[in-house]
C-alpha positions as MATLAB code, in Angstrom:
seq = 'XXXXXXXXXXXXXXXXXXXXXXXXXXXXXXXXXXXXXXXXXXXXXXXXXXXXXXXXXXXXXXXXXXXXXXXXXXXXXXXXXXXXXXXXXXXXXXXXXXXXXXXXXXXXXXXXXXXXXXXXXXXXXXXXXXXXXXXXXXXXXXXXXXXXXXXXXXXXXXXXXXXXXXXXXXXXXXXXXXXXXXXXXXXX';
ca = [
      52.031  -31.809  129.183;
      53.223  -29.221  126.656;
      50.588  -30.419  124.225;
      47.852  -29.735  126.810;
      49.164  -26.221  127.431;
      49.288  -25.480  123.697;
      45.739  -26.785  123.213;
      44.508  -24.712  126.172;
      46.078  -21.553  124.745;
      44.659  -22.182  121.263;
      41.179  -22.809  122.676;
      41.451  -19.635  124.750;
      42.321  -17.625  121.631;
      39.394  -19.092  119.745;
      37.043  -18.170  122.583;
      38.420  -14.640  122.808;
      38.103  -14.229  119.049;
      34.342  -14.473  119.466;
      34.302  -11.590  121.979;
      32.833   -8.381  120.623;
      35.332   -6.255  122.563;
      38.342   -7.707  120.753;
      36.953   -7.348  117.242;
      38.270   -4.513  115.139;
      35.744   -1.761  114.605;
      36.129    1.040  112.144;
      35.612    4.430  113.816;
      35.101    7.881  112.460;
      37.574   10.433  113.868;
      34.976   13.197  113.472;
      32.846   11.621  116.198;
      35.505   12.171  118.859;
      36.772   15.539  120.077;
      40.451   16.286  119.369;
      41.150   17.429  122.944;
      42.189   14.418  125.096;
      40.430   15.778  128.182;
      37.160   16.076  126.286;
      37.587   12.553  124.877;
      38.134   11.158  128.355;
      35.114   13.046  129.687;
      32.938   11.815  126.795;
      34.070    8.213  127.298;
      33.357    8.410  131.024;
      29.894    9.868  130.408;
      29.123    7.046  127.965;
      30.463    4.391  130.337;
      33.319    3.272  128.118;
      36.706    2.125  129.298;
      37.948    0.711  132.568;
      40.525    1.405  135.227;
      43.113   -1.079  136.368;
      43.694    0.771  139.636;
      41.825    3.606  141.271;
      44.494    6.276  141.519;
      42.192    8.843  143.124;
      43.510    8.964  146.688;
      40.514   10.918  148.043;
      37.888    8.382  146.989;
      38.283    6.002  149.922;
      35.691    3.927  151.684;
      36.714    4.904  155.210;
      34.739    7.497  157.073;
      37.021    9.159  159.604;
      35.869   12.012  161.764;
      38.010   14.480  159.825;
      36.151   13.630  156.614;
      32.721   14.230  158.171;
      31.831   17.934  157.827;
      29.094   17.746  160.479;
      31.515   16.352  163.054;
      34.213   18.895  162.192;
      31.729   21.771  162.368;
      30.527   20.655  165.802;
      34.045   20.454  167.216;
      34.971   23.815  165.683;
      31.842   25.457  167.089;
      32.432   24.053  170.580;
      36.203   24.588  170.604;
      36.017   27.154  173.427;
      34.560   24.565  175.831;
      36.445   21.681  177.462;
      35.255   18.293  176.214;
      34.428   15.360  178.458;
      33.761   12.947  175.610;
      34.008   13.102  171.838;
      33.101    9.658  170.524;
      32.854    9.560  166.742;
      31.765    5.926  166.505;
      29.115    6.520  169.177;
      28.035    9.756  167.526;
      28.136   11.997  170.578;
      30.029   15.028  171.869;
      29.724   16.011  175.530;
      31.322   19.135  176.974;
      32.331   19.721  180.554;
      30.604   22.341  182.670;
      31.694   25.755  181.400;
      31.569   28.922  183.484;
      32.389   32.409  182.308;
      34.188   34.786  184.648;
      31.324   37.282  184.799;
      28.775   34.690  186.069;
      30.511   32.254  188.445;
      27.244   30.834  189.809;
      26.025   29.676  186.402;
      27.535   26.858  184.317;
      26.631   25.450  180.902;
      27.036   21.910  179.566;
      26.299   20.963  175.939;
      25.568   17.529  174.478;
      25.437   16.976  170.717;
      24.159   13.665  169.402;
      24.551   12.790  165.705;
      21.510   11.121  164.171;
      22.862   10.988  160.606;
      25.946   12.058  158.645;
      23.861   14.084  156.215;
      23.784   17.842  156.625;
      20.151   18.610  157.382;
      18.142   20.176  160.180;
      17.296   16.894  161.924;
      20.838   15.488  161.700;
      21.891   16.517  165.198;
      20.204   16.653  168.577;
      21.596   19.489  170.709;
      20.872   19.688  174.418;
      22.060   22.509  176.647;
      22.023   22.103  180.404;
      22.287   25.076  182.734;
      23.477   24.635  186.300;
      22.550   27.487  188.612;
      24.161   27.481  192.017;
      23.469   29.672  194.985;
      26.285   30.658  197.292;
      27.672   27.136  197.656;
      28.446   24.486  195.060;
      26.311   21.944  196.909;
      23.061   23.827  196.397;
      22.672   23.713  192.584;
      19.777   23.230  190.196;
      20.263   21.756  186.727;
      17.726   22.562  184.024;
      17.608   21.709  180.360;
      17.530   24.805  178.215;
      14.743   25.004  175.634;
      15.428   28.523  174.496;
      16.720   30.022  171.298;
      20.322   29.144  172.239;
      19.704   25.533  171.148;
      18.399   26.630  167.746;
      21.222   29.149  167.316;
      23.852   26.541  168.138;
      22.242   23.998  165.791;
      22.050   26.593  163.021;
      25.691   27.582  163.529;
      26.868   23.957  163.321;
      24.790   23.256  160.190;
      25.986   26.421  158.410;
      29.611   25.597  159.157;
      29.118   21.980  158.023;
      27.503   23.117  154.765;
      30.461   25.433  154.192;
      32.911   22.559  154.763;
      30.943   20.357  152.363;
      31.022   23.057  149.641;
      34.788   23.464  150.103;
      35.260   19.698  149.820;
      33.218   19.503  146.605;
      35.072   22.434  145.037;
      38.442   20.940  145.995;
      37.516   17.589  144.440;
      36.331   19.300  141.254;
      39.716   20.993  140.916;
      41.690   17.811  141.646;
      39.658   15.506  139.392;
      37.414   17.352  136.929;
      36.226   14.080  135.343;
      34.408   12.787  138.405;
      30.722   13.571  138.228;
      29.343   14.381  141.677;
      25.708   14.243  142.605;
      24.044   16.318  145.312;
      24.296   14.526  148.639;
      27.143   12.296  147.460;
      29.728   12.738  150.190;
      32.310   10.416  148.658;
      33.217   12.789  145.809;
];
């Protein structure tokens, strides 16, 4: 049994000896920058090296609502209104009817549907419903608003989301300057 283990180890060494990665290569010190940070950056750009564990805690594969700038911007924009439903997995936010004190016969309800996680003009579908009541609550008409309020609300959400995305990118650059981020890459 020991003889088999010894033969297995010797054959493994002979196989590894043929690997190019284990062979000694003479290198010129002038080709590499003296600063360790620059050496690491150069090696990462050239695709050299490997990591045993990913120690970057922010580079996770989950996609919680708090990490989605579009979702956060929508909730922050609509924070003055009571919410009926905020379903991240379903991609929808529905507010309750909201009435201001100066117009008690008019109420507003907003629905935001997320079509994509990317920050772009067609990423969300905003609908505003206006309920106009006469003297009693029973005699009300509900109409969907098609006015500039929809475009203003959409624009406000997208601007805030873009701001959150910029903050996230800048924060990640400060925490890990060696990670190269590409435009539209939300994981970095």
